[in-house]
DSSP file (Angstrom, degrees, kcal/mol; ACC not computed):
  #  RESIDUE AA STRUCTURE BP1 BP2  ACC     N-H-->O    O-->H-N    N-H-->O    O-->H-N    TCO  KAPPA ALPHA  PHI   PSI    X-CA   Y-CA   Z-CA
    1    1 A M              0   0    0      0, 0.0     2,-0.2     0, 0.0     0, 0.0   0.000 360.0 360.0 360.0 131.7   20.3  -82.9   51.5
    2    2 A K        -     0   0    0      2,-0.0     2,-0.4     1,-0.0     0, 0.0  -0.563 360.0-155.3 -79.7 143.3   23.6  -83.9   50.0
    3    3 A T        -     0   0    0     -2,-0.2     2,-0.6     4,-0.0    -1,-0.0  -0.930   4.7-150.5-116.0 148.0   25.2  -81.7   47.4
    4    4 A Y    >   -     0   0    0     -2,-0.4     3,-1.2     1,-0.1    -2,-0.0  -0.908   7.9-171.5-120.4 101.9   27.7  -83.0   44.9
    5    5 A N  T 3  S+     0   0    0     -2,-0.6    -1,-0.1     1,-0.3     0, 0.0   0.826  85.7  43.8 -64.1 -33.9   30.1  -80.2   43.8
    6    6 A N  T 3  S+     0   0    0      2,-0.1     2,-0.3     0, 0.0    -1,-0.3  -0.211  77.0 164.5-107.7  42.1   31.6  -82.2   41.0
    7    7 A F    <   -     0   0    0     -3,-1.2     2,-0.5     1,-0.0    -3,-0.0  -0.442  15.8-168.7 -63.6 121.9   28.5  -83.7   39.5
    8    8 A Q        -     0   0    0     -2,-0.3     2,-0.4     0, 0.0    -2,-0.1  -0.969  15.8-135.2-116.7 122.5   29.3  -85.0   36.0
    9    9 A L        +     0   0    0     -2,-0.5     2,-0.2     2,-0.1    51,-0.0  -0.632  31.6 167.5 -80.7 127.3   26.4  -86.0   33.8
   10   10 A D        -     0   0    0     -2,-0.4    54,-0.0     2,-0.1     0, 0.0  -0.658  46.4-107.5-122.4-176.6   26.8  -89.3   32.0
   11   11 A W  S    S+     0   0    0     -2,-0.2     2,-1.6     2,-0.1    -2,-0.1   0.046  72.9 125.1-104.6  25.7   24.3  -91.5   30.1
   12   12 A N        -     0   0    0      2,-0.0     2,-0.1    48,-0.0    -2,-0.1  -0.642  53.2-155.1 -83.5  83.8   24.1  -94.2   32.7
   13   13 A I        -     0   0    0     -2,-1.6     3,-0.3     1,-0.1    -2,-0.1  -0.387  11.7-155.2 -68.1 132.1   20.3  -94.0   33.0
   14   14 A N  S    S+     0   0    0      1,-0.3     2,-0.4    -2,-0.1    -1,-0.1   0.915  86.5  17.2 -74.5 -44.6   18.9  -95.2   36.3
   15   15 A N     >  -     0   0    0      1,-0.1     4,-2.5    43,-0.1    -1,-0.3  -0.874  67.3-171.8-134.0  99.4   15.4  -96.2   35.1
   16   16 A V  H  > S+     0   0    0     -2,-0.4     4,-2.8    -3,-0.3     5,-0.2   0.872  84.5  51.7 -62.3 -41.5   15.2  -96.5   31.4
   17   17 A S  H  > S+     0   0    0      2,-0.2     4,-2.2     1,-0.2    -1,-0.2   0.913 112.9  44.6 -66.8 -41.0   11.4  -96.8   31.2
   18   18 A D  H  > S+     0   0    0      2,-0.2     4,-2.5     1,-0.2    -2,-0.2   0.905 113.7  51.3 -67.1 -40.5   10.8  -93.7   33.3
   19   19 A F  H  X S+     0   0    0     -4,-2.5     4,-2.3     2,-0.2    -2,-0.2   0.941 112.4  45.7 -59.3 -48.6   13.4  -91.8   31.3
   20   20 A N  H  X S+     0   0    0     -4,-2.8     4,-2.5     1,-0.2    -1,-0.2   0.880 111.7  52.0 -64.5 -38.6   11.8  -92.8   28.0
   21   21 A E  H  X S+     0   0    0     -4,-2.2     4,-2.1    -5,-0.2    -1,-0.2   0.916 110.2  48.6 -64.5 -42.2    8.3  -92.0   29.3
   22   22 A A  H  X S+     0   0    0     -4,-2.5     4,-1.9     2,-0.2    -2,-0.2   0.911 112.8  47.8 -63.2 -42.3    9.5  -88.5   30.3
   23   23 A L  H  X S+     0   0    0     -4,-2.3     4,-2.6     1,-0.2    -2,-0.2   0.882 109.6  53.4 -66.1 -38.0   11.1  -88.0   27.0
   24   24 A D  H  X S+     0   0    0     -4,-2.5     4,-2.6     2,-0.2    -1,-0.2   0.884 105.8  54.2 -62.8 -38.8    7.9  -89.2   25.2
   25   25 A I  H  X S+     0   0    0     -4,-2.1     4,-2.2     2,-0.2    -2,-0.2   0.928 111.2  44.5 -61.1 -45.3    5.9  -86.6   27.2
   26   26 A F  H  X S+     0   0    0     -4,-1.9     4,-2.7     2,-0.2    -2,-0.2   0.926 112.4  51.9 -66.6 -42.7    8.1  -83.8   26.0
   27   27 A D  H  X S+     0   0    0     -4,-2.6     4,-1.7     1,-0.2    -2,-0.2   0.908 109.8  49.9 -58.0 -42.6    8.1  -85.1   22.4
   28   28 A S  H  X S+     0   0    0     -4,-2.6     4,-1.1     1,-0.2    -1,-0.2   0.913 111.4  48.2 -63.6 -43.6    4.3  -85.2   22.5
   29   29 A W  H  < S+     0   0    0     -4,-2.2     3,-0.5     1,-0.2    -2,-0.2   0.911 110.2  52.4 -62.1 -42.3    4.1  -81.7   23.8
   30   30 A A  H  < S+     0   0    0     -4,-2.7    -1,-0.2     1,-0.2    -2,-0.2   0.830 113.0  44.4 -64.8 -31.9    6.5  -80.5   21.1
   31   31 A E  H  < S+     0   0    0     -4,-1.7    -1,-0.2    -5,-0.2    -2,-0.2   0.608  89.9 104.8 -89.3 -13.1    4.5  -82.1   18.4
   32   32 A S  S  < S-     0   0    0     -4,-1.1    -3,-0.0    -3,-0.5    -4,-0.0  -0.298  75.7-124.8 -68.7 157.3    1.1  -80.9   19.6
   33   33 A G  S    S+     0   0    0      2,-0.1     2,-0.6    62,-0.1    -1,-0.1   0.449  71.9 111.5 -86.5  -0.6   -0.5  -78.0   17.7
   34   34 A T        -     0   0    0     -5,-0.1     2,-0.2     1,-0.0    61,-0.1  -0.639  58.1-144.6 -83.7 119.2   -1.0  -75.5   20.6
   35   35 A A        -     0   0    0     -2,-0.6     2,-0.3    61,-0.2    61,-0.2  -0.529  15.9-165.7 -78.3 146.2    1.2  -72.4   20.3
   36   36 A T        -     0   0    0     59,-0.7    58,-0.0    -2,-0.2     3,-0.0  -0.959  22.5-164.7-129.7 150.0    2.5  -70.9   23.6
   37   37 A V        +     0   0    0     -2,-0.3     2,-0.4    57,-0.1    -1,-0.1   0.607  70.0  87.8-102.8 -18.5    4.1  -67.5   24.2
   38   38 A K  S    S-     0   0    0      1,-0.0     2,-0.3    46,-0.0    57,-0.3  -0.646  80.1-123.5 -85.3 134.2    5.5  -68.5   27.7
   39   39 A D        -     0   0    0     -2,-0.4     2,-0.3    55,-0.1    55,-0.2  -0.585  33.4-168.4 -71.9 134.3    8.9  -70.1   27.9
   40   40 A V  E     -A   93   0A   0     53,-3.0    53,-2.6    -2,-0.3     2,-0.2  -0.937  16.4-128.6-126.6 150.8    8.6  -73.5   29.7
   41   41 A K  E  >  -A   92   0A   0     -2,-0.3     4,-1.8    51,-0.2     5,-0.2  -0.563  28.3-114.3 -88.7 158.8   11.2  -75.8   31.2
   42   42 A V  H  > S+     0   0    0     49,-0.6     4,-2.3     1,-0.2     5,-0.2   0.902 120.1  57.6 -56.5 -41.7   11.3  -79.5   30.4
   43   43 A K  H  > S+     0   0    0      1,-0.2     4,-3.0     2,-0.2     5,-0.2   0.910 103.7  51.4 -54.7 -46.0   10.5  -80.1   34.0
   44   44 A D  H  > S+     0   0    0      1,-0.2     4,-2.0     2,-0.2    -1,-0.2   0.893 109.2  49.9 -62.6 -41.0    7.3  -78.0   33.7
   45   45 A V  H  X S+     0   0    0     -4,-1.8     4,-1.4     2,-0.2    -1,-0.2   0.931 114.9  43.3 -63.7 -46.0    6.1  -80.0   30.7
   46   46 A I  H  X S+     0   0    0     -4,-2.3     4,-3.2     1,-0.2     3,-0.3   0.931 114.6  49.1 -67.3 -46.0    6.7  -83.3   32.4
   47   47 A K  H  < S+     0   0    0     -4,-3.0    -1,-0.2     1,-0.2    -2,-0.2   0.846 108.1  55.2 -63.6 -33.3    5.2  -82.2   35.7
   48   48 A N  H  < S+     0   0    0     -4,-2.0    -1,-0.2    -5,-0.2    -2,-0.2   0.864 118.1  33.6 -66.5 -36.0    2.1  -80.8   34.0
   49   49 A H  H  < S+     0   0    0     -4,-1.4    -2,-0.2    -3,-0.3    -1,-0.2   0.816 141.1   3.6 -90.1 -34.0    1.4  -84.2   32.3
   50   50 A N     X  +     0   0    0     -4,-3.2     4,-1.7    -5,-0.2     3,-0.4  -0.559  58.7 176.9-156.4  82.4    2.6  -86.6   35.0
   51   51 A P  H  > S+     0   0    0      0, 0.0     4,-2.1     0, 0.0     5,-0.2   0.858  84.3  56.1 -59.2 -36.4    3.8  -85.1   38.3
   52   52 A A  H  > S+     0   0    0      1,-0.2     4,-1.4     2,-0.2     5,-0.1   0.884 105.1  52.6 -65.2 -36.9    4.4  -88.5   39.9
   53   53 A L  H  > S+     0   0    0     -3,-0.4     4,-1.3     2,-0.2     3,-0.4   0.939 108.4  49.4 -63.5 -47.0    6.7  -89.5   37.1
   54   54 A Y  H  < S+     0   0    0     -4,-1.7     3,-0.5     1,-0.2    -1,-0.2   0.910 110.1  51.1 -60.5 -41.1    8.8  -86.4   37.5
   55   55 A D  H  < S+     0   0    0     -4,-2.1    -1,-0.2     1,-0.2    -2,-0.2   0.793 107.3  54.9 -67.1 -27.0    9.1  -87.0   41.2
   56   56 A K  H  < S+     0   0    0     -4,-1.4    -1,-0.2    -3,-0.4    -2,-0.2   0.760  86.9  98.6 -76.0 -25.5   10.2  -90.6   40.6
   57   57 A L  S  < S-     0   0    0     -4,-1.3     2,-0.0    -3,-0.5    -3,-0.0  -0.347  77.4-121.1 -65.7 140.9   13.1  -89.6   38.3
   58   58 A S     >  -     0   0    0      1,-0.1     4,-2.4   -43,-0.1     5,-0.2  -0.314  29.0-104.3 -71.8 164.8   16.5  -89.5   39.9
   59   59 A R  H  > S+     0   0    0      1,-0.2     4,-1.9     2,-0.2     5,-0.2   0.923 123.6  48.5 -55.7 -45.2   18.4  -86.3   39.9
   60   60 A G  H  > S+     0   0    0      1,-0.2     4,-2.6     2,-0.2    -1,-0.2   0.896 109.8  50.6 -64.1 -41.5   20.7  -87.6   37.2
   61   61 A D  H  > S+     0   0    0      2,-0.2     4,-2.4     1,-0.2    -1,-0.2   0.862 107.1  54.7 -67.8 -34.2   17.8  -88.9   35.0
   62   62 A K  H  X S+     0   0    0     -4,-2.4     4,-1.9     2,-0.2    -1,-0.2   0.935 112.0  44.4 -60.6 -45.0   16.1  -85.5   35.3
   63   63 A C  H  X S+     0   0    0     -4,-1.9     4,-2.5    -5,-0.2    -2,-0.2   0.893 111.4  53.6 -65.5 -39.5   19.3  -83.9   34.0
   64   64 A R  H  X S+     0   0    0     -4,-2.6     4,-2.7     2,-0.2    -2,-0.2   0.875 106.3  51.9 -65.3 -37.7   19.6  -86.6   31.3
   65   65 A V  H  X S+     0   0    0     -4,-2.4     4,-2.5     2,-0.2    -1,-0.2   0.941 111.7  47.3 -62.7 -45.8   16.0  -85.9   30.0
   66   66 A G  H  X S+     0   0    0     -4,-1.9     4,-2.3     1,-0.2    -2,-0.2   0.899 113.1  48.5 -60.9 -41.0   16.9  -82.2   29.8
   67   67 A R  H  X S+     0   0    0     -4,-2.5     4,-2.6     2,-0.2    -2,-0.2   0.896 110.6  51.1 -66.1 -40.5   20.1  -83.0   28.0
   68   68 A A  H  X S+     0   0    0     -4,-2.7     4,-2.6     2,-0.2    -2,-0.2   0.911 111.0  48.2 -63.7 -42.6   18.3  -85.4   25.6
   69   69 A V  H  X S+     0   0    0     -4,-2.5     4,-2.7     2,-0.2    -2,-0.2   0.926 112.0  49.5 -62.9 -44.5   15.8  -82.7   24.7
   70   70 A S  H  X S+     0   0    0     -4,-2.3     4,-2.6     2,-0.2    -2,-0.2   0.911 111.8  48.6 -61.2 -43.0   18.5  -80.2   24.2
   71   71 A N  H  X S+     0   0    0     -4,-2.6     4,-1.9     2,-0.2    -2,-0.2   0.914 111.9  48.8 -63.6 -43.1   20.4  -82.6   21.9
   72   72 A R  H  <>S+     0   0    0     -4,-2.6     5,-2.7     2,-0.2     6,-0.4   0.906 111.5  49.8 -63.5 -40.7   17.3  -83.3   19.9
   73   73 A Y  H ><5S+     0   0    0     -4,-2.7     3,-1.7     1,-0.2     5,-0.2   0.937 110.3  49.9 -62.2 -46.2   16.6  -79.6   19.6
   74   74 A T  H 3<5S+     0   0    0     -4,-2.6    -1,-0.2     1,-0.3    -2,-0.2   0.833 108.9  53.1 -61.3 -33.4   20.1  -79.0   18.4
   75   75 A N  T 3<5S-     0   0    0     -4,-1.9    -1,-0.3    -5,-0.2    -2,-0.2   0.187 118.0-113.5 -89.1  16.5   19.7  -81.8   15.9
   76   76 A N  T < 5S+     0   0    0     -3,-1.7    -3,-0.2     1,-0.1    -2,-0.1   0.817  73.7 136.5  58.6  36.9   16.5  -80.2   14.5
   77   77 A M      < +     0   0    0     -5,-2.7     2,-0.6     1,-0.2    -4,-0.2   0.582  61.0  62.7 -87.5 -10.4   14.2  -83.0   15.7
   78   78 A Y        +     0   0    0     -6,-0.4     3,-0.3    -5,-0.2    -1,-0.2  -0.940  53.9 169.6-117.3 109.7   11.6  -80.5   17.0
   79   79 A S  S    S+     0   0    0     -2,-0.6    -1,-0.1     1,-0.2   -48,-0.1   0.684  73.8  56.5 -91.0 -18.0   10.1  -78.4   14.3
   80   80 A G  S    S+     0   0    0    -50,-0.2    16,-2.2    15,-0.1     2,-0.3   0.379 100.0  60.8 -98.4   5.1    7.3  -76.9   16.4
   81   81 A I  E     -B   95   0A   0     -3,-0.3     2,-0.3    14,-0.2    14,-0.2  -0.899  57.3-158.5-129.9 159.3    9.3  -75.3   19.2
   82   82 A V  E     -B   94   0A   0     12,-2.4    12,-2.2    -2,-0.3     2,-0.3  -0.952  31.8-103.0-130.6 155.1   12.0  -72.7   19.7
   83   83 A R  E     -B   93   0A   0     -2,-0.3    10,-0.3    10,-0.2     3,-0.1  -0.589  38.0-162.6 -78.7 135.2   14.5  -72.2   22.5
   84   84 A G        -     0   0    0      8,-2.9     8,-0.3    -2,-0.3     2,-0.2  -0.045  41.2 -46.5 -96.5-157.4   13.6  -69.4   24.9
   85   85 A S        -     0   0    0      6,-0.1    -1,-0.2     1,-0.1     2,-0.2  -0.501  63.0-111.9 -76.5 146.0   15.7  -67.6   27.4
   86   86 A D        -     0   0    0     -2,-0.2     2,-0.6     5,-0.1     5,-0.2  -0.478  14.5-151.5 -76.7 147.1   17.9  -69.7   29.7
   87   87 A K  B >   -C   90   0B   0      3,-3.0     3,-1.7    -2,-0.2     2,-0.4  -0.825  69.7 -58.7-115.5  87.6   17.2  -70.0   33.4
   88   88 A G  T 3  S-     0   0    0     -2,-0.6    -2,-0.0     1,-0.3     0, 0.0  -0.633 118.5 -21.3  71.0-127.7   20.7  -70.6   34.7
   89   89 A S  T 3  S+     0   0    0     -2,-0.4     2,-0.4    -3,-0.1    -1,-0.3   0.475 119.2 102.9 -89.3  -2.7   21.9  -73.8   33.1
   90   90 A T  B <   -C   87   0B   0     -3,-1.7    -3,-3.0   -49,-0.0     2,-0.2  -0.672  65.6-141.5 -85.8 130.7   18.3  -74.8   32.3
   91   91 A K        -     0   0    0     -2,-0.4   -49,-0.6    -5,-0.2     2,-0.3  -0.621  13.4-154.9 -86.3 148.4   17.0  -74.3   28.8
   92   92 A T  E     -A   41   0A   0     -8,-0.3    -8,-2.9    -2,-0.2     2,-0.3  -0.873   8.5-168.2-120.8 159.4   13.5  -73.2   28.1
   93   93 A Y  E     -AB  40  83A   0    -53,-2.6   -53,-3.0    -2,-0.3     2,-0.3  -0.945   5.1-167.6-140.3 157.1   11.3  -73.7   25.1
   94   94 A H  E     - B   0  82A   0    -12,-2.2   -12,-2.4    -2,-0.3     2,-0.1  -0.991  27.4-107.3-146.6 155.5    8.0  -72.5   23.7
   95   95 A K  E       B   0  81A   0     -2,-0.3   -59,-0.7   -57,-0.3   -14,-0.2  -0.467 360.0 360.0 -77.8 147.2    5.7  -73.5   20.9
   96   96 A I              0   0    0    -16,-2.2   -61,-0.2   -61,-0.2   -15,-0.1   0.363 360.0 360.0-113.3 360.0    5.5  -71.5   17.7
């Protein structure tokens, strides 16, 4: 497996439809009414709803979905979730 030491995230999405579908899955989870106490990663939410979709996303698109969710959270677009503890550079969220 190749590693890229100087990986820089940009917004050049590799597969727009898969990216949008992954973001829609997270949006749907964020708007659903079920409260959770466990912190979950964006990855966990997507894999729970559509594992094949998550596996199809490129490394960059996986990061871009996480960045998009973080940006939306920062811009108060999710009223039903709060940010949990970070797992490295990965943000976690849970329902309230």
